VOBA-1610 file (N, C-alpha, C; in pm, whole numbers, padded with zeros to 5 digits, always signed):
BEGIN
Unk-00985+00046-04770Unk-00942+00174-04824Unk-00831+00233-04738Unk-00745+00311-04798Unk-00638+00379-04726Unk-00694+00500-04654Unk-00653+00517-04529Unk-00698+00630-04450Unk-00587+00734-04445Unk-00623+00860-04459Unk-00526+00968-04453Unk-00567+01063-04341Unk-00472+01091-04254Unk-00501+01177-04140Unk-00418+01304-04149Unk-00478+01413-04100Unk-00406+01539-04099Unk-00311+01548-03981Unk-00334+01463-03880Unk-00252+01468-03760Unk-00145+01359-03764Unk-00043+01377-03680Unk+00060+01275-03666Unk+00024+01186-03549Unk+00017+01055-03572Unk-00013+00960-03467Unk+00110+00873-03442Unk+00121+00827-03316Unk+00242+00754-03279Unk+00218+00606-03252Unk+00100+00569-03209Unk+00071+00428-03183Unk-00074+00401-03220Unk-00100+00278-03257Unk-00236+00238-03293Unk-00266+00103-03229Unk-00386+00089-03174Unk-00424-00037-03111Unk-00571-00062-03140Unk-00604-00186-03177Unk-00742-00227-03203Unk-00801-00292-03080Unk-00932-00274-03060Unk-00998-00349-02953Unk-01011-00495-02996Unk-01048-00581-02900Unk-01048-00725-02927Unk-01153-00765-03030Unk-01259-00688-03043Unk-01363-00717-03142Unk-01334-00651-03276Unk-01227-00573-03281Unk-01187-00500-03402Unk-01299-00409-03454Unk-01375-00353-03360Unk-01479-00257-03397Unk-01423-00115-03401Unk-01326-00090-03315Unk-01265+00042-03305Unk-01113+00029-03303Unk-01047+00137-03339Unk-00905+00145-03312Unk-00874+00278-03246Unk-00767+00279-03169Unk-00727+00395-03091Unk-00588+00439-03136Unk-00567+00569-03139Unk-00437+00622-03177Unk-00393+00726-03074Unk-00263+00730-03048Unk-00208+00830-02956Unk-00155+00948-03036Unk-00171+01066-02978Unk-00117+01189-03034Unk-00013+01242-02936Unk+00110+01202-02957Unk+00215+01239-02861Unk+00231+01389-02847Unk+00228+01461-02958Unk+00255+01604-02954Unk+00138+01686-02900Unk+00021+01623-02887Unk-00096+01695-02837Unk-00149+01638-02706Unk-00083+01535-02655Unk-00129+01477-02530Unk-00266+01415-02540Unk-00295+01352-02654Unk-00429+01301-02676Unk-00435+01155-02714Unk-00555+01099-02704Unk-00584+00964-02750Unk-00722+00967-02815Unk-00730+00919-02939Unk-00852+00932-03019Unk-00900+00794-03062Unk-01032+00776-03063Unk-01092+00650-03107Unk-01161+00671-03242Unk-01143+00573-03330Unk-01212+00571-03458Unk-01283+00437-03476Unk-01390+00438-03554Unk-01443+00312-03603Unk-01343+00252-03701Unk-01355+00123-03725Unk-01253+00056-03805Unk-01247+00107-03949Unk-01353+00175-03994Unk-01349+00231-04129Unk-01295+00374-04130Unk-01249+00421-04014Unk-01188+00554-04006Unk-01285+00665-03976Unk-01413+00634-03957Unk-01513+00736-03926Unk-01538+00740-03776Unk-01625+00832-03734Unk-01667+00837-03595Unk-01558+00881-03500Unk-01478+00980-03540Unk-01370+01029-03454Unk-01424+01074-03319Unk-01361+01028-03212Unk-01403+01063-03077Unk-01280+01076-02989Unk-01260+01194-02932Unk-01144+01217-02845Unk-01172+01157-02708Unk-01093+01056-02673Unk-01106+00992-02542Unk-01036+01076-02436Unk-00913+01115-02466Unk-00832+01197-02376Unk-00771+01309-02460Unk-00763+01426-02405Unk-00697+01535-02477Unk-00781+01660-02490Unk-00903+01656-02439Unk-00989+01774-02447Unk-00939+01889-02359Unk-00854+01857-02262Unk-00809+01959-02168Unk-00661+01991-02185Unk-00602+01950-02295Unk-00462+01981-02321Unk-00368+01893-02241Unk-00238+01913-02265Unk-00137+01835-02194Unk-00134+01872-02046Unk-00098+01773-01963Unk-00087+01798-01821Unk-00065+01670-01745Unk-00061+01680-01613Unk-00031+01564-01529Unk-00151+01516-01448Unk-00266+01583-01461Unk-00386+01533-01395Unk-00426+01399-01457Unk-00507+01323-01386Unk-00544+01190-01435Unk-00640+01194-01553Unk-00690+01312-01589Unk-00769+01325-01711Unk-00686+01386-01824Unk-00554+01393-01804Unk-00464+01449-01904Unk-00348+01354-01931Unk-00281+01378-02044Unk-00160+01305-02080Unk-00053+01404-02121Unk+00072+01358-02116Unk+00184+01438-02164Unk+00275+01345-02245Unk+00272+01362-02374Unk+00349+01280-02468Unk+00317+01130-02454Unk+00192+01093-02471Unk+00158+00950-02471Unk+00223+00881-02590Unk+00298+00776-02564Unk+00381+00715-02667Unk+00323+00585-02721Unk+00256+00511-02634Unk+00208+00379-02673Unk+00083+00347-02593Unk+00008+00248-02640Unk-00113+00205-02570Unk-00135+00056-02594Unk-00203-00007-02501Unk-00243-00147-02514Unk-00386-00157-02464Unk-00454-00265-02499Unk-00594-00281-02460Unk-00618-00424-02417Unk-00699-00442-02311Unk-00728-00578-02264Unk-00861-00626-02320Unk-00901-00747-02281Unk-01022-00808-02336Unk-01150-00735-02296Unk-01142-00653-02191Unk-01259-00577-02146Unk-01266-00439-02210Unk-01169-00407-02293Unk-01167-00277-02357Unk-01099-00169-02277Unk-01033-00207-02168Unk-00960-00110-02087Unk-00828-00077-02155Unk-00798+00051-02166Unk-00675+00097-02229Unk-00566+00117-02125Unk-00444+00082-02162Unk-00326+00105-02080Unk-00233+00195-02162Unk-00192+00307-02104Unk-00124+00411-02182Unk+00012+00441-02121Unk+00115+00435-02205Unk+00249+00477-02164Unk+00254+00628-02175Unk+00233+00695-02063Unk+00225+00841-02054Unk+00366+00894-02029Unk+00443+00899-02136Unk+00588+00918-02126Unk+00628+01045-02054Unk+00565+01157-02089Unk+00604+01284-02029Unk+00573+01295-01881Unk+00480+01213-01834Unk+00447+01209-01691Unk+00515+01093-01618Unk+00600+01019-01689Unk+00675+00908-01628Unk+00582+00810-01556Unk+00476+00770-01628Unk+00379+00682-01565Unk+00306+00598-01670Unk+00236+00496-01621Unk+00139+00421-01701Unk+00005+00435-01632Unk-00097+00471-01710Unk-00232+00478-01654Unk-00323+00385-01732Unk-00433+00346-01668Unk-00535+00270-01740Unk-00662+00354-01749Unk-00734+00333-01857Unk-00852+00413-01886Unk-00966+00318-01920Unk-01061+00307-01827Unk-01173+00215-01846Unk-01272+00271-01947Unk-01355+00183-02000Unk-01457+00222-02097Unk-01549+00326-02035Unk-01571+00437-02105Unk-01659+00547-02063Unk-01610+00621-01939Unk-01483+00604-01904Unk-01427+00675-01789Unk-01405+00822-01823Unk-01398+00905-01720Unk-01367+01047-01738Unk-01226+01081-01693Unk-01158+00986-01631Unk-01018+01003-01598Unk-00953+00867-01581Unk-00821+00866-01582Unk-00747+00742-01573Unk-00720+00700-01430Unk-00665+00581-01418Unk-00622+00525-01289Unk-00473+00495-01301Unk-00397+00539-01203Unk-00253+00520-01205Unk-00218+00372-01187Unk-00138+00319-01278Unk-00087+00183-01267Unk+00050+00182-01201Unk+00140+00266-01250Unk+00275+00272-01193Unk+00339+00404-01232Unk+00438+00445-01151Unk+00509+00569-01180Unk+00428+00690-01137Unk+00457+00803-01204Unk+00387+00926-01170Unk+00436+00992-01044Unk+00544+00942-00989Unk+00601+00997-00866Unk+00745+01042-00891Unk+00759+01123-00993Unk+00886+01180-01037Unk+00966+01081-01121Unk+01054+01135-01199Unk+01146+01059-01284Unk+01244+00988-01191Unk+01256+00857-01203Unk+01347+00786-01115Unk+01364+00642-01155Unk+01450+00570-01083Unk+01481+00432-01119Unk+01444+00330-01013Unk+01366+00371-00912Unk+01313+00270-00822Unk+01211+00185-00898Unk+01174+00072-00843Unk+01081-00016-00914Unk+00936+00032-00903Unk+00912+00141-00828Unk+00780+00204-00831Unk+00785+00335-00910Unk+00894+00357-00983Unk+00911+00475-01066Unk+00939+00435-01210Unk+00912+00526-01302Unk+00942+00507-01443Unk+01012+00631-01496Unk+01080+00614-01609Unk+01152+00724-01671Unk+01121+00725-01820Unk+01025+00810-01858Unk+00985+00826-01998Unk+00950+00693-02066Unk+00855+00617-02012Unk+00819+00488-02073Unk+00761+00507-02213Unk+00801+00419-02305Unk+00757+00434-02443Unk+00695+00307-02502Unk+00674+00207-02421Unk+00609+00085-02467Unk+00531+00023-02354Unk+00415-00038-02385Unk+00334-00101-02282Unk+00263-00222-02342Unk+00245-00326-02259Unk+00177-00449-02299Unk+00100-00499-02178Unk-00020-00554-02199Unk-00097-00612-02090Unk-00139-00753-02129Unk-00126-00848-02036Unk-00164-00986-02067Unk-00304-01016-02012Unk-00348-01141-02029Unk-00486-01178-01993Unk-00508-01178-01843Unk-00401-01178-01763Unk-00413-01173-01618Unk-00415-01030-01565Unk-00398-00934-01654Unk-00391-00795-01611Unk-00252-00751-01570Unk-00153-00836-01593Unk-00015-00799-01567Unk+00031-00702-01675Unk+00094-00594-01633Unk+00137-00490-01726Unk+00289-00495-01739Unk+00335-00489-01863Unk+00478-00488-01894Unk+00511-00354-01959Unk+00620-00292-01914Unk+00652-00156-01957Unk+00795-00150-02010Unk+00811-00090-02128Unk+00944-00053-02176Unk+00979+00079-02107Unk+01055+00068-02000Unk+01093+00183-01918Unk+01217+00246-01982Unk+01194+00329-02079Unk+01294+00364-02180Unk+01420+00424-02122Unk+01408+00528-02044Unk+01528+00597-01996Unk+01593+00526-01877Unk+01528+00422-01825Unk+01594+00335-01728Unk+01652+00211-01794Unk+01636+00199-01926Unk+01698+00091-02003Unk+01659-00047-01948Unk+01530-00066-01928Unk+01484-00191-01869Unk+01339-00219-01908Unk+01297-00344-01885Unk+01158-00385-01899Unk+01108-00420-01759Unk+00994-00364-01724Unk+00935-00383-01591Unk+00805-00463-01603Unk+00785-00557-01512Unk+00659-00631-01502Unk+00585-00585-01377Unk+00458-00547-01393Unk+00379-00494-01282Unk+00255-00582-01267Unk+00245-00660-01160Unk+00128-00746-01141Unk+00001-00662-01123Unk-00112-00719-01158Unk-00240-00651-01139Unk-00258-00615-00992Unk-00296-00491-00966Unk-00319-00445-00830Unk-00198-00390-00760Unk-00082-00400-00822Unk+00042-00348-00762Unk+00088-00225-00837Unk+00159-00137-00768Unk+00221-00022-00834Unk+00373-00036-00838Unk+00422-00146-00783Unk+00566-00172-00783Unk+00596-00287-00878Unk+00696-00268-00960Unk+00728-00368-01061Unk+00851-00449-01029Unk+00878-00544-01117Unk+00997-00628-01112Unk+01070-00615-01244Unk+01200-00598-01238Unk+01279-00587-01360Unk+01294-00727-01420Unk+01254-00744-01546Unk+01266-00874-01610Unk+01367-00874-01725Unk+01411-00756-01766Unk+01514-00748-01871Unk+01583-00613-01859Unk+01714-00614-01883Unk+01790-00490-01873Unk+01800-00443-01730Unk+01817-00311-01715Unk+01824-00252-01583Unk+01959-00259-01517Unk+02058-00313-01587Unk+02193-00321-01530Unk+02262-00186-01546Unk+02271-00143-01666Unk+02319-00011-01705Unk+02298-00003-01856Unk+02302+00117-01907Unk+02287+00131-02052Unk+02409+00073-02121Unk+02384-00012-02219Unk+02496-00073-02289Unk+02449-00162-02402Unk+02545-00225-02468Unk+02513-00311-02582Unk+02549-00456-02558Unk+02572-00492-02433Unk+02593-00632-02401Unk+02464-00712-02416Unk+02477-00845-02416Unk+02360-00929-02439Unk+02258-00919-02325Unk+02301-00872-02207Unk+02211-00857-02094Unk+02169-00711-02074Unk+02205-00625-02167Unk+02181-00482-02151Unk+02087-00429-02260Unk+02026-00316-02230Unk+01940-00245-02325Unk+01982-00099-02329Unk+01945-00034-02438Unk+01972+00109-02451Unk+01849+00177-02512Unk+01771+00239-02424Unk+01647+00306-02465Unk+01550+00213-02538Unk+01501+00109-02471Unk+01401+00022-02534Unk+01272+00098-02562Unk+01217+00078-02681Unk+01098+00154-02722Unk+00971+00070-02724Unk+00982-00059-02743Unk+00861-00140-02755Unk+00886-00282-02712Unk+00778-00357-02691Unk+00791-00496-02648Unk+00670-00575-02695Unk+00692-00706-02709Unk+00584-00796-02750Unk+00618-00935-02700Unk+00517-01022-02697Unk+00535-01161-02655Unk+00480-01252-02764Unk+00540-01372-02774Unk+00482-01473-02863Unk+00400-01571-02780Unk+00344-01671-02844Unk+00255-01765-02776Unk+00326-01852-02673Unk+00459-01861-02682Unk+00536-01938-02586Unk+00582-01855-02467Unk+00548-01726-02467Unk+00586-01639-02357Unk+00722-01574-02373Unk+00785-01593-02489Unk+00914-01527-02513Unk+00893-01378-02532Unk+00984-01301-02477Unk+00975-01155-02480Unk+01065-01099-02589Unk+01010-01009-02670Unk+01085-00941-02775Unk+01090-00793-02743Unk+01208-00735-02750Unk+01228-00594-02713Unk+01292-00518-02828Unk+01231-00406-02863Unk+01291-00315-02961Unk+01395-00230-02889Unk+01520-00271-02904Unk+01632-00208-02832Unk+01684-00093-02918Unk+01620+00021-02904Unk+01629+00129-03002Unk+01770+00177-03031Unk+01843+00220-02930Unk+01973+00282-02957Unk+02082+00180-02987Unk+02052+00053-02969Unk+02144-00053-03013Unk+02107-00104-03151Unk+02003-00047-03211Unk+01962-00085-03347Unk+01942-00236-03361Unk+01867-00292-03268Unk+01847-00437-03270Unk+01717-00472-03198Unk+01673-00594-03219Unk+01565-00653-03141Unk+01625-00768-03061Unk+01593-00776-02933Unk+01641-00886-02851Unk+01524-00974-02809Unk+01550-01104-02802Unk+01452-01199-02754Unk+01500-01258-02622Unk+01416-01250-02521Unk+01443-01311-02392Unk+01352-01432-02381Unk+01411-01550-02376Unk+01333-01673-02382Unk+01272-01708-02247Unk+01145-01745-02248Unk+01076-01786-02127Unk+01129-01921-02081Unk+01145-01936-01950Unk+01198-02062-01897Unk+01095-02174-01900Unk+00966-02138-01916Unk+00861-02240-01922Unk+00789-02261-01791Unk+00832-02194-01684Unk+00762-02208-01557Unk+00634-02125-01559Unk+00548-02148-01459Unk+00420-02077-01455Unk+00440-01927-01439Unk+00545-01888-01369Unk+00574-01746-01351Unk+00659-01692-01464Unk+00712-01781-01545Unk+00789-01748-01665Unk+00904-01653-01637Unk+01009-01704-01578Unk+01129-01623-01555Unk+01211-01622-01683Unk+01245-01502-01727Unk+01317-01487-01854Unk+01467-01497-01826Unk+01515-01622-01825Unk+01652-01646-01782Unk+01750-01663-01897Unk+01701-01694-02015Unk+01790-01714-02129Unk+01767-01602-02230Unk+01867-01573-02304Unk+01856-01462-02397Unk+01916-01499-02531Unk+01846-01465-02637Unk+01899-01479-02772Unk+01904-01342-02836Unk+02008-01314-02908Unk+02020-01188-02978Unk+01969-01203-03120Unk+01883-01113-03160Unk+01830-01113-03295Unk+01877-00986-03365Unk+01935-01000-03482Unk+01983-00886-03557Unk+01910-00883-03690Unk+01849-00771-03723Unk+01779-00761-03850Unk+01867-00693-03952Unk+01860-00739-04074Unk+01937-00680-04182Unk+01859-00567-04247Unk+01923-00491-04332Unk+01856-00382-04402Unk+01753-00433-04501Unk+01759-00563-04534Unk+01663-00622-04627Unk+01541-00679-04555Unk+01543-00671-04422Unk+01428-00717-04346Unk+01436-00861-04302Unk+01547-00931-04330Unk+01561-01068-04284Unk+01600-01070-04137Unk+01563-01175-04069Unk+01596-01192-03929Unk+01693-01308-03915Unk+01801-01284-03840Unk+01900-01389-03816Unk+01902-01421-03668Unk+01903-01552-03634Unk+01906-01596-03495Unk+02043-01651-03461
//
C-alpha cells in the first residue's frame, strides 16, 4: 500500500532484516522509525529539538545502517557524522563536529553517508566538494574523490550530495551542481584505491551513457 505522510522526509533507510525503516526530518532535526507497513511511529532522535548536543541533530540529511542496526547520520548543520546504536539515548561522534572546515578531521555540511561491512564510513562532504573515507575507530579521514577545488573537471566535484558502491567496489557520486553522476573505478586492490574515473551522464529520459 502507498504510505502518505504529513511531514517532509529527506532520506529513508531500511534495516538489514527489512523490519523497520528510518527517515530523516531535516527541517525538524529528527529521525523517526516506522515498521515496514508504516505503523509504529517512534522518534529516535528529535524529542529535544535541533541542537549540537549528541542527543540532537541539526538538518540531518542522510542516514545509513550497518548489519548490527547501528545508524550513521550525516548531521549536516553540525558539520559531523554521528552513529546511533540500537536503544541508545545519544549518538557517538564519528567525524567532524569541530567547526566548519576542510581538514581531514573536519566536515562542511555533509549530505551523504555510507557504511561498509568493516565499519568504514564514507561521507559526501558537500561543501568541501569531496568524498572522505573514515576507517572504523578513527575520526580522521582520507580524501578518495574530489577535494581539489570546486569544478567540473573529471577529477573535480561540485557539492556532492550522495554516494553508493557496487559489488566490485566502484564508487558512484551524485555530483549535484554539475548535474551528473560520476563513477570512480576501484583498482581491485584490497584497500581499493580509486585511481581511475569514468564520467557518467544521464539524459532527461533516464538513460545512462558511459
